[in-house]
C-alpha positions in Angstrom: 101.6 -219.3 -105.4 99.9 -218.8 -102.0 96.5 -218.1 -103.6 96.6 -221.2 -105.9 97.4 -223.4 -102.9 94.1 -222.3 -101.3 91.9 -222.2 -104.4 92.9 -225.7 -105.5 90.3 -226.8 -102.9 88.4 -223.7 -101.9 86.5 -221.8 -104.5 86.0 -218.0 -104.3 82.5 -216.6 -104.4 82.4 -213.3 -106.2 80.7 -210.6 -104.0 81.1 -212.7 -100.9 84.9 -213.3 -100.6 87.4 -210.6 -99.9 89.5 -209.7 -103.0 93.0 -211.2 -103.2 96.0 -210.5 -105.3 95.6 -206.7 -104.9 98.1 -204.2 -103.6 97.6 -202.8 -100.2 98.8 -199.6 -98.5 102.2 -200.3 -96.9 103.1 -201.1 -94.3 100.7 -203.9 -93.7 99.3 -204.1 -90.2 101.4 -206.2 -87.8 100.6 -209.9 -87.9 99.0 -209.8 -91.4 101.6 -211.1 -93.8 101.5 -210.1 -97.5 102.3 -212.3 -100.4 104.7 -211.7 -103.2 105.1 -208.1 -104.4 103.2 -206.9 -101.2 99.8 -208.2 -102.4 96.9 -209.4 -100.3 96.7 -213.2 -100.3 94.4 -215.7 -98.5 97.0 -216.2 -95.8 97.1 -212.5 -95.0 93.8 -213.0 -93.0 93.7 -216.7 -92.6 96.2 -218.9 -90.7 96.5 -222.2 -92.6 97.8 -223.9 -89.5 94.9 -222.6 -87.3 97.2 -221.7 -84.4 94.9 -218.8 -83.4 91.8 -221.0 -83.0 89.6 -218.2 -84.3 86.6 -219.2 -86.5 87.3 -219.7 -90.2 91.0 -220.0 -89.3 91.2 -216.2 -89.1 94.4 -214.6 -87.7 92.4 -212.6 -85.2 88.8 -211.8 -84.1 86.8 -210.8 -87.2 86.0 -207.2 -86.2 89.6 -206.5 -85.2 90.8 -208.2 -88.4 88.7 -206.0 -90.6 89.5 -202.8 -88.6 93.2 -203.5 -89.0 93.0 -202.4 -92.6 89.6 -200.7 -92.9 89.4 -197.7 -90.6 
C-alpha cells in the first residue's frame, strides 16, 4: 500500500494535507503516477527518491504541480 508506506512515519494533518486515496479524473497529468485503482496517493505528487530536487520532495515546482490537476 503506497499510502501506508508513507504514513508509517509521516502523519497526515486534516485540513492541511492534500486528500489521498481518492479517485481522480483520468487520464492523470503526465509525470503524476496514480496508485492502485487510479487513486491519488502520496507518491502522485511526491518523489520518494527525491530525484527532482524540488522542496518537500515534490515532483515539480509547487504552482505547476497544483495547476496540473487544478485548473
